[in-house]
N, CA, C, O and CB atoms as a CASP TS submission, in Angstrom:
PFRMAT TS
TARGET T0000
AUTHOR 0000-0000-0000
METHOD Language model
MODEL 1
PARENT N/A
ATOM      1  N   MET     1     118.079 195.309   9.695  1.00  0.00           N
ATOM      2  CA  MET     1     116.923 195.786  10.394  1.00  0.00           C
ATOM      3  C   MET     1     116.713 197.242  10.019  1.00  0.00           C
ATOM      4  O   MET     1     117.655 198.033   9.986  1.00  0.00           O
ATOM      5  CB  MET     1     117.077 195.609  11.916  1.00  0.00           C
ATOM      6  N   SER     2     115.503 197.570   9.746  1.00  0.00           N
ATOM      7  CA  SER     2     115.174 198.939   9.381  1.00  0.00           C
ATOM      8  C   SER     2     114.887 199.758  10.636  1.00  0.00           C
ATOM      9  O   SER     2     114.216 199.285  11.553  1.00  0.00           O
ATOM     10  CB  SER     2     113.967 198.971   8.423  1.00  0.00           C
ATOM     11  N   THR     3     115.395 200.979  10.669  1.00  0.00           N
ATOM     12  CA  THR     3     115.151 201.891  11.785  1.00  0.00           C
ATOM     13  C   THR     3     114.424 203.122  11.272  1.00  0.00           C
ATOM     14  O   THR     3     114.202 203.267  10.070  1.00  0.00           O
ATOM     15  CB  THR     3     116.478 202.289  12.485  1.00  0.00           C
ATOM     16  N   ARG     4     114.057 204.003  12.183  1.00  0.00           N
ATOM     17  CA  ARG     4     113.276 205.187  11.815  1.00  0.00           C
ATOM     18  C   ARG     4     114.114 206.428  11.536  1.00  0.00           C
ATOM     19  O   ARG     4     113.648 207.365  10.887  1.00  0.00           O
ATOM     20  CB  ARG     4     112.305 205.495  12.899  1.00  0.00           C
ATOM     21  N   SER     5     115.360 206.432  12.031  1.00  0.00           N
ATOM     22  CA  SER     5     116.164 207.645  11.872  1.00  0.00           C
ATOM     23  C   SER     5     117.654 207.331  11.985  1.00  0.00           C
ATOM     24  O   SER     5     118.052 206.270  12.466  1.00  0.00           O
ATOM     25  CB  SER     5     115.764 208.695  12.920  1.00  0.00           C
ATOM     26  N   LYS     6     118.462 208.284  11.529  1.00  0.00           N
ATOM     27  CA  LYS     6     119.916 208.166  11.688  1.00  0.00           C
ATOM     28  C   LYS     6     120.283 208.121  13.166  1.00  0.00           C
ATOM     29  O   LYS     6     121.175 207.381  13.580  1.00  0.00           O
ATOM     30  CB  LYS     6     120.640 209.343  10.992  1.00  0.00           C
ATOM     31  N   GLU     7     119.576 208.925  13.951  1.00  0.00           N
ATOM     32  CA  GLU     7     119.849 208.952  15.382  1.00  0.00           C
ATOM     33  C   GLU     7     119.608 207.584  16.010  1.00  0.00           C
ATOM     34  O   GLU     7     120.347 207.173  16.905  1.00  0.00           O
ATOM     35  CB  GLU     7     118.984 210.009  16.069  1.00  0.00           C
ATOM     36  N   GLN     8     118.577 206.875  15.548  1.00  0.00           N
ATOM     37  CA  GLN     8     118.297 205.552  16.086  1.00  0.00           C
ATOM     38  C   GLN     8     119.414 204.570  15.726  1.00  0.00           C
ATOM     39  O   GLN     8     119.792 203.731  16.544  1.00  0.00           O
ATOM     40  CB  GLN     8     116.949 205.039  15.566  1.00  0.00           C
ATOM     41  N   VAL     9     119.938 204.674  14.513  1.00  0.00           N
ATOM     42  CA  VAL     9     121.081 203.838  14.124  1.00  0.00           C
ATOM     43  C   VAL     9     122.257 204.130  15.056  1.00  0.00           C
ATOM     44  O   VAL     9     122.898 203.205  15.554  1.00  0.00           O
ATOM     45  CB  VAL     9     121.483 204.093  12.632  1.00  0.00           C
ATOM     46  N   ASP    10     122.539 205.397  15.291  1.00  0.00           N
ATOM     47  CA  ASP    10     123.645 205.786  16.177  1.00  0.00           C
ATOM     48  C   ASP    10     123.451 205.253  17.595  1.00  0.00           C
ATOM     49  O   ASP    10     124.376 204.694  18.185  1.00  0.00           O
ATOM     50  CB  ASP    10     123.781 207.309  16.213  1.00  0.00           C
ATOM     51  N   VAL    11     122.248 205.427  18.137  1.00  0.00           N
ATOM     52  CA  VAL    11     121.968 205.000  19.511  1.00  0.00           C
ATOM     53  C   VAL    11     122.064 203.485  19.639  1.00  0.00           C
ATOM     54  O   VAL    11     122.682 202.986  20.579  1.00  0.00           O
ATOM     55  CB  VAL    11     120.576 205.478  19.952  1.00  0.00           C
ATOM     56  N   LEU    12     121.466 202.749  18.713  1.00  0.00           N
ATOM     57  CA  LEU    12     121.535 201.286  18.755  1.00  0.00           C
ATOM     58  C   LEU    12     122.979 200.800  18.680  1.00  0.00           C
ATOM     59  O   LEU    12     123.387 199.906  19.422  1.00  0.00           O
ATOM     60  CB  LEU    12     120.718 200.678  17.608  1.00  0.00           C
ATOM     61  N   THR    13     123.738 201.398  17.781  1.00  0.00           N
ATOM     62  CA  THR    13     125.136 201.003  17.623  1.00  0.00           C
ATOM     63  C   THR    13     125.914 201.238  18.909  1.00  0.00           C
ATOM     64  O   THR    13     126.679 200.373  19.335  1.00  0.00           O
ATOM     65  CB  THR    13     125.784 201.770  16.468  1.00  0.00           C
ATOM     66  N   GLU    14     125.731 202.395  19.529  1.00  0.00           N
ATOM     67  CA  GLU    14     126.466 202.706  20.755  1.00  0.00           C
ATOM     68  C   GLU    14     126.035 201.809  21.913  1.00  0.00           C
ATOM     69  O   GLU    14     126.879 201.355  22.685  1.00  0.00           O
ATOM     70  CB  GLU    14     126.266 204.172  21.132  1.00  0.00           C
ATOM     71  N   LYS    15     124.738 201.549  22.045  1.00  0.00           N
ATOM     72  CA  LYS    15     124.266 200.659  23.117  1.00  0.00           C
ATOM     73  C   LYS    15     124.853 199.258  22.950  1.00  0.00           C
ATOM     74  O   LYS    15     125.254 198.629  23.930  1.00  0.00           O
ATOM     75  CB  LYS    15     122.719 200.590  23.126  1.00  0.00           C
ATOM     76  N   LEU    16     124.901 198.776  21.724  1.00  0.00           N
ATOM     77  CA  LEU    16     125.452 197.445  21.478  1.00  0.00           C
ATOM     78  C   LEU    16     126.956 197.415  21.728  1.00  0.00           C
ATOM     79  O   LEU    16     127.483 196.432  22.248  1.00  0.00           O
ATOM     80  CB  LEU    16     125.150 197.002  20.046  1.00  0.00           C
ATOM     81  N   ARG    17     127.645 198.493  21.358  1.00  0.00           N
ATOM     82  CA  ARG    17     129.092 198.584  21.603  1.00  0.00           C
ATOM     83  C   ARG    17     129.381 198.476  23.105  1.00  0.00           C
ATOM     84  O   ARG    17     130.295 197.763  23.520  1.00  0.00           O
ATOM     85  CB  ARG    17     129.662 199.920  21.036  1.00  0.00           C
ATOM     86  N   ILE    18     128.596 199.188  23.906  1.00  0.00           N
ATOM     87  CA  ILE    18     128.779 199.192  25.361  1.00  0.00           C
ATOM     88  C   ILE    18     128.605 197.791  25.943  1.00  0.00           C
ATOM     89  O   ILE    18     129.259 197.438  26.925  1.00  0.00           O
ATOM     90  CB  ILE    18     127.789 200.162  26.023  1.00  0.00           C
ATOM     91  N   THR    19     127.724 196.994  25.339  1.00  0.00           N
ATOM     92  CA  THR    19     127.488 195.635  25.849  1.00  0.00           C
ATOM     93  C   THR    19     128.483 194.625  25.300  1.00  0.00           C
ATOM     94  O   THR    19     128.400 193.439  25.620  1.00  0.00           O
ATOM     95  CB  THR    19     126.082 195.189  25.509  1.00  0.00           C
ATOM     96  N   GLY    20     129.428 195.083  24.471  1.00  0.00           N
ATOM     97  CA  GLY    20     130.478 194.196  23.991  1.00  0.00           C
ATOM     98  C   GLY    20     130.259 193.595  22.618  1.00  0.00           C
ATOM     99  O   GLY    20     131.038 192.747  22.182  1.00  0.00           O
ATOM    100  N   VAL    21     129.207 194.023  21.927  1.00  0.00           N
ATOM    101  CA  VAL    21     128.957 193.524  20.572  1.00  0.00           C
ATOM    102  C   VAL    21     130.024 194.076  19.628  1.00  0.00           C
ATOM    103  O   VAL    21     130.426 195.233  19.750  1.00  0.00           O
ATOM    104  CB  VAL    21     127.527 193.923  20.083  1.00  0.00           C
ATOM    105  N   THR    22     130.479 193.254  18.695  1.00  0.00           N
ATOM    106  CA  THR    22     131.482 193.672  17.718  1.00  0.00           C
ATOM    107  C   THR    22     130.826 194.516  16.634  1.00  0.00           C
ATOM    108  O   THR    22     129.876 194.079  15.985  1.00  0.00           O
ATOM    109  CB  THR    22     132.190 192.445  17.095  1.00  0.00           C
ATOM    110  N   ILE    23     131.338 195.728  16.442  1.00  0.00           N
ATOM    111  CA  ILE    23     130.869 196.628  15.391  1.00  0.00           C
ATOM    112  C   ILE    23     131.823 196.462  14.214  1.00  0.00           C
ATOM    113  O   ILE    23     133.018 196.727  14.341  1.00  0.00           O
ATOM    114  CB  ILE    23     130.806 198.137  15.884  1.00  0.00           C
ATOM    115  N   VAL    24     131.303 196.024  13.072  1.00  0.00           N
ATOM    116  CA  VAL    24     132.167 195.832  11.903  1.00  0.00           C
ATOM    117  C   VAL    24     131.990 196.941  10.870  1.00  0.00           C
ATOM    118  O   VAL    24     132.772 197.049   9.926  1.00  0.00           O
ATOM    119  CB  VAL    24     131.882 194.482  11.258  1.00  0.00           C
ATOM    120  N   GLY    25     130.964 197.760  11.052  1.00  0.00           N
ATOM    121  CA  GLY    25     130.746 198.905  10.178  1.00  0.00           C
ATOM    122  C   GLY    25     130.162 200.047  10.981  1.00  0.00           C
ATOM    123  O   GLY    25     129.002 199.999  11.390  1.00  0.00           O
ATOM    124  N   GLU    26     130.963 201.074  11.208  1.00  0.00           N
ATOM    125  CA  GLU    26     130.491 202.238  11.961  1.00  0.00           C
ATOM    126  C   GLU    26     129.354 202.927  11.199  1.00  0.00           C
ATOM    127  O   GLU    26     129.266 202.797   9.978  1.00  0.00           O
ATOM    128  CB  GLU    26     131.655 203.235  12.219  1.00  0.00           C
ATOM    129  N   PRO    27     128.476 203.663  11.914  1.00  0.00           N
ATOM    130  CA  PRO    27     127.401 204.378  11.232  1.00  0.00           C
ATOM    131  C   PRO    27     127.957 205.270  10.127  1.00  0.00           C
ATOM    132  O   PRO    27     128.907 206.026  10.328  1.00  0.00           O
ATOM    133  CB  PRO    27     126.595 205.216  12.232  1.00  0.00           C
ATOM    134  N   ARG    28     127.334 205.157   8.947  1.00  0.00           N
ATOM    135  CA  ARG    28     127.823 205.916   7.785  1.00  0.00           C
ATOM    136  C   ARG    28     126.742 205.969   6.719  1.00  0.00           C
ATOM    137  O   ARG    28     125.792 205.187   6.741  1.00  0.00           O
ATOM    138  CB  ARG    28     129.119 205.282   7.208  1.00  0.00           C
ATOM    139  N   THR    29     126.897 206.892   5.795  1.00  0.00           N
ATOM    140  CA  THR    29     126.041 206.949   4.614  1.00  0.00           C
ATOM    141  C   THR    29     126.721 206.148   3.514  1.00  0.00           C
ATOM    142  O   THR    29     127.884 206.386   3.191  1.00  0.00           O
ATOM    143  CB  THR    29     125.775 208.431   4.160  1.00  0.00           C
ATOM    144  N   THR    30     125.991 205.200   2.943  1.00  0.00           N
ATOM    145  CA  THR    30     126.544 204.334   1.906  1.00  0.00           C
ATOM    146  C   THR    30     126.498 205.026   0.548  1.00  0.00           C
ATOM    147  O   THR    30     125.856 206.064   0.391  1.00  0.00           O
ATOM    148  CB  THR    30     125.779 203.005   1.851  1.00  0.00           C
ATOM    149  N   ASP    31     127.183 204.444  -0.427  1.00  0.00           N
ATOM    150  CA  ASP    31     127.196 205.006  -1.779  1.00  0.00           C
ATOM    151  C   ASP    31     125.807 205.046  -2.403  1.00  0.00           C
ATOM    152  O   ASP    31     125.530 205.898  -3.248  1.00  0.00           O
ATOM    153  CB  ASP    31     128.127 204.206  -2.665  1.00  0.00           C
ATOM    154  N   ASP    32     124.928 204.124  -1.991  1.00  0.00           N
ATOM    155  CA  ASP    32     123.581 204.110  -2.559  1.00  0.00           C
ATOM    156  C   ASP    32     122.576 204.897  -1.719  1.00  0.00           C
ATOM    157  O   ASP    32     121.369 204.786  -1.933  1.00  0.00           O
ATOM    158  CB  ASP    32     123.105 202.683  -2.711  1.00  0.00           C
ATOM    159  N   GLY    33     123.068 205.698  -0.757  1.00  0.00           N
ATOM    160  CA  GLY    33     122.227 206.644  -0.045  1.00  0.00           C
ATOM    161  C   GLY    33     121.623 206.174   1.266  1.00  0.00           C
ATOM    162  O   GLY    33     120.891 206.929   1.906  1.00  0.00           O
ATOM    163  N   TYR    34     121.906 204.959   1.678  1.00  0.00           N
ATOM    164  CA  TYR    34     121.401 204.482   2.964  1.00  0.00           C
ATOM    165  C   TYR    34     122.320 204.951   4.084  1.00  0.00           C
ATOM    166  O   TYR    34     123.495 205.239   3.859  1.00  0.00           O
ATOM    167  CB  TYR    34     121.281 202.939   2.971  1.00  0.00           C
ATOM    168  N   PHE    35     121.779 205.024   5.278  1.00  0.00           N
ATOM    169  CA  PHE    35     122.585 205.273   6.473  1.00  0.00           C
ATOM    170  C   PHE    35     122.544 203.987   7.268  1.00  0.00           C
ATOM    171  O   PHE    35     121.462 203.491   7.582  1.00  0.00           O
ATOM    172  CB  PHE    35     122.052 206.512   7.321  1.00  0.00           C
ATOM    173  N   GLU    36     123.705 203.432   7.603  1.00  0.00           N
ATOM    174  CA  GLU    36     123.716 202.114   8.228  1.00  0.00           C
ATOM    175  C   GLU    36     124.900 201.933   9.154  1.00  0.00           C
ATOM    176  O   GLU    36     125.886 202.668   9.099  1.00  0.00           O
ATOM    177  CB  GLU    36     123.728 201.038   7.174  1.00  0.00           C
ATOM    178  N   SER    37     124.769 200.930  10.007  1.00  0.00           N
ATOM    179  CA  SER    37     125.896 200.375  10.752  1.00  0.00           C
ATOM    180  C   SER    37     125.750 198.862  10.685  1.00  0.00           C
ATOM    181  O   SER    37     124.666 198.344  10.418  1.00  0.00           O
ATOM    182  CB  SER    37     125.935 200.897  12.253  1.00  0.00           C
ATOM    183  N   VAL    38     126.858 198.155  10.930  1.00  0.00           N
ATOM    184  CA  VAL    38     126.855 196.697  10.819  1.00  0.00           C
ATOM    185  C   VAL    38     127.513 196.113  12.064  1.00  0.00           C
ATOM    186  O   VAL    38     128.586 196.545  12.483  1.00  0.00           O
ATOM    187  CB  VAL    38     127.592 196.224   9.523  1.00  0.00           C
ATOM    188  N   ILE    39     126.839 195.117  12.645  1.00  0.00           N
ATOM    189  CA  ILE    39     127.365 194.421  13.819  1.00  0.00           C
ATOM    190  C   ILE    39     127.488 192.937  13.513  1.00  0.00           C
ATOM    191  O   ILE    39     126.992 192.450  12.497  1.00  0.00           O
ATOM    192  CB  ILE    39     126.458 194.650  15.057  1.00  0.00           C
ATOM    193  N   LEU    40     128.162 192.225  14.418  1.00  0.00           N
ATOM    194  CA  LEU    40     128.198 190.762  14.353  1.00  0.00           C
ATOM    195  C   LEU    40     127.351 190.203  15.484  1.00  0.00           C
ATOM    196  O   LEU    40     127.470 190.635  16.631  1.00  0.00           O
ATOM    197  CB  LEU    40     129.662 190.225  14.437  1.00  0.00           C
ATOM    198  N   ASP    41     126.485 189.227  15.154  1.00  0.00           N
ATOM    199  CA  ASP    41     125.739 188.549  16.207  1.00  0.00           C
ATOM    200  C   ASP    41     126.635 187.487  16.841  1.00  0.00           C
ATOM    201  O   ASP    41     127.750 187.274  16.366  1.00  0.00           O
ATOM    202  CB  ASP    41     124.428 187.912  15.647  1.00  0.00           C
ATOM    203  N   PRO    42     126.180 186.817  17.897  1.00  0.00           N
ATOM    204  CA  PRO    42     127.040 185.837  18.583  1.00  0.00           C
ATOM    205  C   PRO    42     127.527 184.691  17.696  1.00  0.00           C
ATOM    206  O   PRO    42     128.540 184.062  18.005  1.00  0.00           O
ATOM    207  CB  PRO    42     126.298 185.261  19.749  1.00  0.00           C
ATOM    208  N   GLU    43     126.822 184.411  16.600  1.00  0.00           N
ATOM    209  CA  GLU    43     127.224 183.334  15.689  1.00  0.00           C
ATOM    210  C   GLU    43     128.107 183.828  14.550  1.00  0.00           C
ATOM    211  O   GLU    43     128.506 183.046  13.687  1.00  0.00           O
ATOM    212  CB  GLU    43     125.998 182.657  15.117  1.00  0.00           C
ATOM    213  N   GLY    44     128.416 185.136  14.546  1.00  0.00           N
ATOM    214  CA  GLY    44     129.282 185.693  13.516  1.00  0.00           C
ATOM    215  C   GLY    44     128.565 186.210  12.285  1.00  0.00           C
ATOM    216  O   GLY    44     129.210 186.582  11.304  1.00  0.00           O
ATOM    217  N   ASN    45     127.231 186.239  12.321  1.00  0.00           N
ATOM    218  CA  ASN    45     126.458 186.777  11.200  1.00  0.00           C
ATOM    219  C   ASN    45     126.446 188.298  11.263  1.00  0.00           C
ATOM    220  O   ASN    45     126.374 188.883  12.344  1.00  0.00           O
ATOM    221  CB  ASN    45     125.012 186.225  11.211  1.00  0.00           C
ATOM    222  N   GLN    46     126.517 188.934  10.099  1.00  0.00           N
ATOM    223  CA  GLN    46     126.440 190.389  10.050  1.00  0.00           C
ATOM    224  C   GLN    46     124.982 190.822  10.064  1.00  0.00           C
ATOM    225  O   GLN    46     124.143 190.254   9.366  1.00  0.00           O
ATOM    226  CB  GLN    46     127.161 190.940   8.798  1.00  0.00           C
ATOM    227  N   ILE    47     124.697 191.840  10.874  1.00  0.00           N
ATOM    228  CA  ILE    47     123.365 192.434  10.942  1.00  0.00           C
ATOM    229  C   ILE    47     123.519 193.917  10.665  1.00  0.00           C
ATOM    230  O   ILE    47     124.349 194.588  11.279  1.00  0.00           O
ATOM    231  CB  ILE    47     122.678 192.178  12.336  1.00  0.00           C
ATOM    232  N   GLU    48     122.713 194.432   9.732  1.00  0.00           N
ATOM    233  CA  GLU    48     122.746 195.847   9.377  1.00  0.00           C
ATOM    234  C   GLU    48     121.574 196.570  10.026  1.00  0.00           C
ATOM    235  O   GLU    48     120.445 196.079  10.025  1.00  0.00           O
ATOM    236  CB  GLU    48     122.713 196.029   7.843  1.00  0.00           C
ATOM    237  N   PHE    49     121.860 197.743  10.581  1.00  0.00           N
ATOM    238  CA  PHE    49     120.820 198.668  11.018  1.00  0.00           C
ATOM    239  C   PHE    49     120.806 199.777   9.980  1.00  0.00           C
ATOM    240  O   PHE    49     121.819 200.440   9.757  1.00  0.00           O
ATOM    241  CB  PHE    49     121.078 199.226  12.492  1.00  0.00           C
ATOM    242  N   THR    50     119.665 199.976   9.350  1.00  0.00           N
ATOM    243  CA  THR    50     119.594 200.845   8.179  1.00  0.00           C
ATOM    244  C   THR    50     118.398 201.780   8.244  1.00  0.00           C
ATOM    245  O   THR    50     117.355 201.443   8.804  1.00  0.00           O
ATOM    246  CB  THR    50     119.529 200.015   6.913  1.00  0.00           C
ATOM    247  N   ILE    51     118.567 202.964   7.659  1.00  0.00           N
ATOM    248  CA  ILE    51     117.441 203.833   7.374  1.00  0.00           C
ATOM    249  C   ILE    51     117.498 204.194   5.913  1.00  0.00           C
ATOM    250  O   ILE    51     116.641 204.931   5.425  1.00  0.00           O
ATOM    251  CB  ILE    51     117.452 205.100   8.269  1.00  0.00           C
TER
END
């Protein structure tokens, strides 16, 4: 999912963490220049929040 800012990635990740969602990739800048975090949905699929 595309977000508007790094701060939005951080906020979404923290809100999901508080609700018990599994975070498999903490917010970070990737080698190709994206800022992202990765979570698992209830079915075990990875979802990326990216800017």
